C-alpha positions in Angstrom: 215.5 97.3 248.0 216.6 100.2 245.9 220.5 99.4 246.6 220.2 96.8 244.9 217.7 97.1 242.3 219.4 95.6 238.7 217.7 97.3 236.5 218.3 99.3 232.4 218.4 102.6 233.8 221.3 101.7 236.3 223.1 99.9 233.2 223.2 103.0 231.4 224.4 105.3 234.3 227.0 102.5 235.3 228.0 102.4 232.1 229.0 105.7 231.7 230.8 105.8 234.8 232.7 102.5 234.1 233.8 104.3 230.6 235.3 107.5 233.5 236.6 106.0 236.2 239.0 104.1 237.2 238.1 100.7 239.6 240.0 98.7 241.9 238.7 95.7 241.0 237.4 94.4 237.2 235.3 91.9 237.1 235.2 89.8 233.6 231.7 86.9 234.2 228.9 87.2 236.2 228.0 83.3 236.8 228.5 83.1 240.3 232.3 82.9 240.6 232.2 86.0 239.1 228.9 87.5 241.0 230.9 86.1 243.6 234.2 88.0 242.9 232.4 90.9 242.6 230.5 90.7 246.2 233.7 89.6 248.0 236.3 92.6 246.8 233.0 95.6 247.1 232.2 94.4 250.7 235.7 94.6 251.3 235.3 98.5 250.7 237.2 98.4 247.1 235.0 99.8 243.8 234.5 97.3 241.7 233.2 97.0 238.0 232.0 93.1 237.2 230.9 92.6 233.6 229.1 89.8 231.0 229.0 89.3 227.3 225.3 88.3 228.3 223.4 88.0 231.3 223.3 86.8 234.9 224.1 83.2 235.1 224.0 83.1 231.4 226.6 80.3 231.1 227.6 77.3 233.5 225.9 78.4 236.4 222.2 77.1 235.5 222.7 74.5 234.0 223.5 72.6 237.2 221.5 69.7 239.2 220.5 72.9 241.5 222.3 70.6 244.4 224.5 72.7 246.7 226.1 68.9 248.2 228.8 68.0 250.8 231.5 66.3 248.5 230.1 62.9 248.7 231.7 61.6 245.4 235.3 63.8 245.7 235.6 61.7 249.4 234.7 58.5 247.3 237.9 59.0 244.9 239.8 60.5 248.0 239.7 63.8 248.0 239.6 65.0 251.0 240.5 68.7 250.8 237.9 69.1 247.7 234.5 67.3 249.9 236.0 69.1 252.7 235.7 72.1 251.7 232.7 70.9 249.4 231.0 70.9 253.1 231.9 73.7 254.6 230.5 76.0 251.9 227.0 74.0 252.0 227.1 75.0 255.9 227.8 78.5 255.2 225.3 78.8 252.5 222.2 77.0 254.8 223.3 78.5 258.1 224.0 82.0 257.4 224.1 83.6 254.4 221.3 81.9 251.6 218.6 79.8 253.9 216.4 81.3 252.0 217.6 79.7 248.4 219.5 76.4 249.6 217.6 73.6 252.2 218.1 70.2 252.6 216.1 68.0 250.4 215.7 64.1 250.9 217.5 61.3 247.7 216.1 57.5 248.1 218.7 54.7 246.3 216.6 52.5 245.7 217.5 48.7 246.8 216.8 46.7 243.9 218.5 44.0 242.5 221.1 45.4 240.0 222.1 46.9 243.8 224.2 44.3 245.5 224.1 43.8 249.8 227.9 44.5 249.9 227.4 47.8 247.3 224.8 48.7 249.5 226.7 48.6 252.6 229.8 50.8 251.0 227.4 53.8 249.6 226.1 53.4 253.6 229.4 53.8 254.9 230.2 57.0 252.6 227.0 58.1 253.6 228.1 57.8 257.2 231.4 59.6 256.3 229.8 62.4 254.8 227.5 62.9 258.0 230.7 63.4 259.0 231.6 66.1 257.2 228.6 67.6 258.1 229.6 67.6 261.5 232.8 68.8 261.1 231.7 71.6 259.2 229.3 72.7 261.9 226.1 72.3 259.9 223.2 71.4 262.7 221.8 67.9 262.2 218.3 69.9 262.4 219.1 71.5 258.9 220.5 68.4 257.3 219.6 64.9 259.0 221.9 62.1 259.1 221.3 59.0 256.4 219.4 55.9 257.3 217.7 52.6 255.9 214.2 52.5 254.6 211.7 49.5 254.3 210.2 48.8 250.9 206.5 50.0 252.1 208.3 53.8 253.1 210.4 53.2 250.1 207.5 53.2 247.4 205.6 55.9 250.0 208.0 58.5 249.2 208.6 57.5 245.2 205.8 55.4 244.2 207.2 55.6 240.2 209.8 52.9 241.9 209.3 48.9 240.4 208.3 47.2 243.5 209.3 43.7 242.3 212.3 42.8 244.1 212.6 46.1 245.6 214.3 45.4 249.1 214.0 49.0 250.4 216.2 52.1 249.9 219.1 54.1 251.7 217.8 57.5 252.7 220.8 60.5 252.7 220.0 64.5 253.0 222.0 67.3 250.8 221.6 70.8 249.7 219.4 72.1 247.7 218.9 75.5 245.6 215.2 76.4 244.1 217.1 77.6 241.5 220.5 77.9 240.5 220.5 81.0 238.4 218.6 82.4 241.1 221.6 82.0 243.3 223.2 83.9 241.2 221.1 87.2 240.6 221.1 87.9 244.7 224.8 87.6 244.6 224.9 90.3 242.3 222.0 92.0 243.9 224.2 91.9 247.2 227.2 93.0 245.4 225.2 96.1 244.0 223.9 96.5 247.3 227.5 96.7 248.7 228.4 99.6 245.3 229.3 97.0 242.7 228.4 98.0 239.1 226.7 94.8 237.4 227.0 95.6 234.0 225.4 92.7 231.1 226.0 92.9 227.9 229.4 94.1 228.2 232.0 92.0 226.0 235.3 91.5 227.7 237.9 92.4 223.7 240.5 91.7 225.4 242.1 91.9 228.9 245.5 93.5 230.4 246.8 94.6 233.8 245.4 97.7 233.7 241.8 96.3 232.3 240.1 95.4 229.8 238.7 96.6 226.4 235.0 96.5 226.0 232.4 96.5 223.9 228.1 97.4 225.4 226.1 94.2 223.6 223.2 96.9 223.0 224.5 99.8 221.5 227.4 98.7 219.9 229.8 101.2 221.5 233.7 100.1 222.4 235.0 101.4 225.3 237.8 101.0 228.0 237.5 100.0 231.5 240.1 100.5 233.8 241.5 98.9 236.7 243.9 98.5 239.0 243.1 94.8 238.9 241.6 92.5 237.3 239.5 88.9 237.6 238.8 86.6 234.8 235.7 84.6 235.9 234.1 83.5 232.5 234.3 80.4 232.9 234.8 77.7 229.5 235.4 80.6 228.2 238.1 81.9 230.2 240.8 80.7 227.7 239.5 83.0 224.9 240.6 85.8 227.6 244.2 84.1 229.0 245.5 81.8 226.3 248.1 80.6 228.8 244.7 78.6 230.2 244.1 75.3 228.9 240.5 74.1 230.2 238.9 70.5 229.1 235.1 70.9 229.3 232.9 68.3 230.0 229.0 67.9 229.0 226.8 67.8 231.9 223.1 67.2 230.6 220.1 67.0 232.5 216.5 65.7 230.9 213.4 68.0 231.9 209.6 66.0 232.9 206.3 67.4 233.3 204.7 66.4 236.8 202.2 63.8 235.4 204.9 61.2 233.7 207.0 61.0 237.1 203.8 61.4 239.8 204.2 61.4 243.5 207.7 62.1 244.1 208.6 63.5 247.7 211.7 62.7 247.2 214.9 62.9 244.5 216.5 59.7 243.9 219.8 57.8 243.3 219.8 55.6 240.5 223.4 53.2 239.8 224.9 53.8 236.5 225.5 50.5 235.3 229.7 50.0 235.2 230.0 53.2 237.6 230.8 51.9 241.2 231.0 55.8 242.4 228.2 57.2 240.1 224.7 57.9 239.8 222.1 59.1 237.7 219.8 61.9 239.7 216.3 62.2 239.6 215.3 65.8 240.8 211.4 67.1 241.6 211.3 70.6 241.5 209.2 73.3 242.9 207.5 74.1 239.9 205.8 70.7 239.1 208.6 69.3 237.0 211.4 66.9 237.4 215.0 66.9 236.1 217.2 63.5 235.3 220.6 63.8 234.7 223.4 64.4 234.5 226.2 62.9 231.8 230.0 63.7 231.6 231.6 63.8 228.7 234.4 65.7 227.5 233.4 68.5 224.4 236.4 69.0 221.7 235.9 72.4 219.9 234.6 75.3 219.9 232.4 76.8 223.2 229.2 77.7 222.0 226.9 80.1 223.6 224.8 77.7 224.6 225.3 74.3 224.7 222.9 71.3 223.5 221.9 68.0 224.7 222.8 65.5 222.5 220.3 62.5 221.5 222.5 60.2 222.7 223.0 61.6 226.4 219.1 62.0 226.6 218.0 58.5 225.7 221.3 57.2 228.5 220.1 58.7 230.6 216.5 57.1 229.8 217.9 54.1 229.8 219.3 54.8 233.3 215.7 56.0 234.4 213.5 53.4 233.2 215.9 50.8 235.3 214.1 51.6 238.9 210.8 52.5 237.1 207.7 50.1 237.3 206.6 52.2 234.0 208.8 53.3 232.0 208.7 56.4 230.6 209.0 56.9 226.2 211.0 58.7 224.4 208.0 60.6 223.9 207.8 62.0 227.3 210.9 64.4 227.5 209.9 67.8 227.4 212.9 69.2 227.4 216.5 68.7 227.9 219.9 71.2 229.1 223.1 70.9 228.8 226.4 72.8 230.8 229.7 72.8 230.4 231.7 71.9 233.5 235.4 74.5 232.9 238.0 72.0 233.9 241.2 72.0 233.9 243.2 70.0 231.2 244.5 66.8 232.5 244.8 63.3 231.6 241.9 61.1 231.9 238.3 61.1 231.6 236.4 64.4 232.2 234.5 62.3 235.1 237.6 61.6 237.3 238.8 64.6 236.5 239.4 66.8 240.1 237.0 69.4 240.3 239.0 71.6 242.8 239.3 75.3 241.4 242.9 76.7 240.4 243.6 80.6 240.8 246.2 81.4 237.9 248.0 84.9 237.3 249.4 85.7 234.0 249.2 89.1 231.9 249.3 90.5 235.2 245.8 89.5 235.8 244.1 86.6 237.5 241.9 84.0 236.1 239.8 81.7 238.2 238.6 78.4 236.9 237.6 74.8 237.7 235.6 74.4 241.2 231.7 74.0 241.7 228.7 75.6 241.8 228.6 74.6 245.9 232.3 76.9 245.9 231.8 79.4 244.6 231.7 81.5 247.6 235.6 80.6 248.4 236.3 79.9 244.7 235.6 83.8 244.8 237.7 84.9 248.0 240.5 83.1 246.9 240.6 85.0 243.6 240.3 88.0 245.3 243.2 87.4 247.9 245.2 86.7 244.9 244.2 90.0 243.0 244.1 92.3 246.1 247.9 90.7 246.4 249.0 91.1 243.1 248.3 94.6 242.7 249.1 95.9 245.5 246.1 97.0 246.6 245.0 97.9 250.2 242.0 96.2 251.2 239.9 94.4 254.3 239.4 91.0 255.4 237.0 89.0 253.0 233.6 89.2 254.5 231.6 87.1 252.9 231.3 83.4 254.8 229.2 85.7 257.1 227.3 87.9 254.7 223.5 87.4 253.9 222.2 87.5 250.5 218.9 89.9 249.0 216.2 88.3 249.2 214.0 88.1 246.6 210.8 90.1 248.3 208.8 89.6 245.2 205.4 89.6 246.9 203.7 92.0 246.4 204.5 92.2 242.5 202.9 88.7 242.6 199.9 90.1 243.8 199.4 92.9 242.0 199.6 90.7 239.3 199.1 87.0 239.5 198.3 86.4 235.8 200.1 82.9 235.3 203.2 83.0 233.2 204.4 79.8 233.2 204.5 76.5 235.8 204.7 78.4 239.1 205.1 81.9 238.2 203.4 85.3 237.6 203.4 87.9 235.5 204.2 90.1 238.8 207.6 87.8 239.2 208.5 88.7 235.9 208.2 92.1 236.4 210.2 92.5 239.4 212.5 90.7 237.3 212.8 93.7 235.0 212.4 96.5 237.7 214.9 94.7 240.2 217.0 91.7 239.0 218.4 93.4 235.9 216.4 91.6 232.8 216.8 93.4 229.9 215.1 90.8 227.4 212.3 87.6 226.7 215.7 85.5 227.2 217.0 87.0 230.4 213.2 86.7 232.2 211.9 83.2 230.6 215.0 81.5 230.5 217.5 82.6 233.8 214.9 84.9 235.7 212.5 81.8 235.9 212.8 78.6 234.2 209.8 78.2 232.2 212.2 78.4 229.0 212.9 74.7 229.6 209.7 72.9 228.2 209.6 74.8 224.7 205.6 75.1 224.9 205.8 76.7 228.1 207.8 79.3 227.0 206.2 80.2 223.5 202.6 80.5 225.8 204.5 82.8 228.1 206.6 85.3 225.4 203.2 87.6 224.5 203.1 88.1 228.8 206.9 88.5 228.9 206.7 90.6 225.7 203.8 92.9 227.7 205.7 93.1 230.7 209.0 94.5 228.7 207.1 97.1 227.1 207.1 98.9 230.9 
């Protein structure tokens, strides 16, 4: 475990080395794509420094629906290449690199009176085409079952919160899902560290060039340079700050958080049709800690990019309205225990953000590479393409990409949880928080409560957990 362990002592030592030595590749941004690029480059035998102004998974990568999906929505829009790529990458995660983090999960589309028989038939056709993508990606059916239709009784057994009046049954589909998106990023970063990459959080890039970056240690305030033969800008929605030639059009995806008692008995997720949107659905996503997430919106965002986006009231009420359209007992606004919003780093184009392509782009200008767009599911392929481009641009001698067959490190936290079983929050022990400090690079309370765990999504739970988090950070 020591080779993959991230902690304050390792960070301090590697900051010193990074200021003194020239690395082959500097990666800026430690979301899924940046951490993926660090792993990709390090596993090819290149020396790597990867930095982030804040923390692992600080930006968009922690605000997703936690789904690892096969691209069905893209298929409906005729984006076959993006759909195929999503299905392939989902299969890689399920079968080879992260079966301990990604598993199949069932989803019901309730056949309410608002869903016509024609619409139901079209959706089932889409599900079957999606299953064809699964087969083409060679993902075994035992890991990802095919679609089927359920009776009303079976639908209510799996989702007793549904309104029974007029329910004709449900369409059942399966897709990949993460226990936690931020935990995927932590696993990728730790695997990169095990291959020799220097993973440096709280290290802000102030300026990029073809030969490295001027950076600031956000803990000490000291500024220094990191010299590199190749540079990859994977800063997500903030990529344009470091490369003004890149123009993004971010869109906001909002999710609601409910406690288990508000939507009891859910054994499957739900796809709820959004009125007036033929191919868009709200998602109801039961979580391992008992909470339920409901999302998501797709709204354009103008102006400066905030460090932590806020979920506006109009998004919350819009999602509530869609959710309540299928519930036997509507949930009131007061039942929303928390909400979060993420910004998608979409390349600028005409039209609604909901209709813009999710295909990623690898660009070079100023002598360095910028990677933007894409989806969490395809982070590994985005990283591969970015490193391929950087290697060619800098003329580096590197081995082939290995990440499609490289297992990500596990968590191995059981001994810590047994040693300190005191509850810290829903589904989290004090021992797990200590593991996060000693092995997962957590440096402060927010790292522990907002990214290594999801305690902080509910303000009251976060407040209750703060004393335990502070005690763990004292050592």
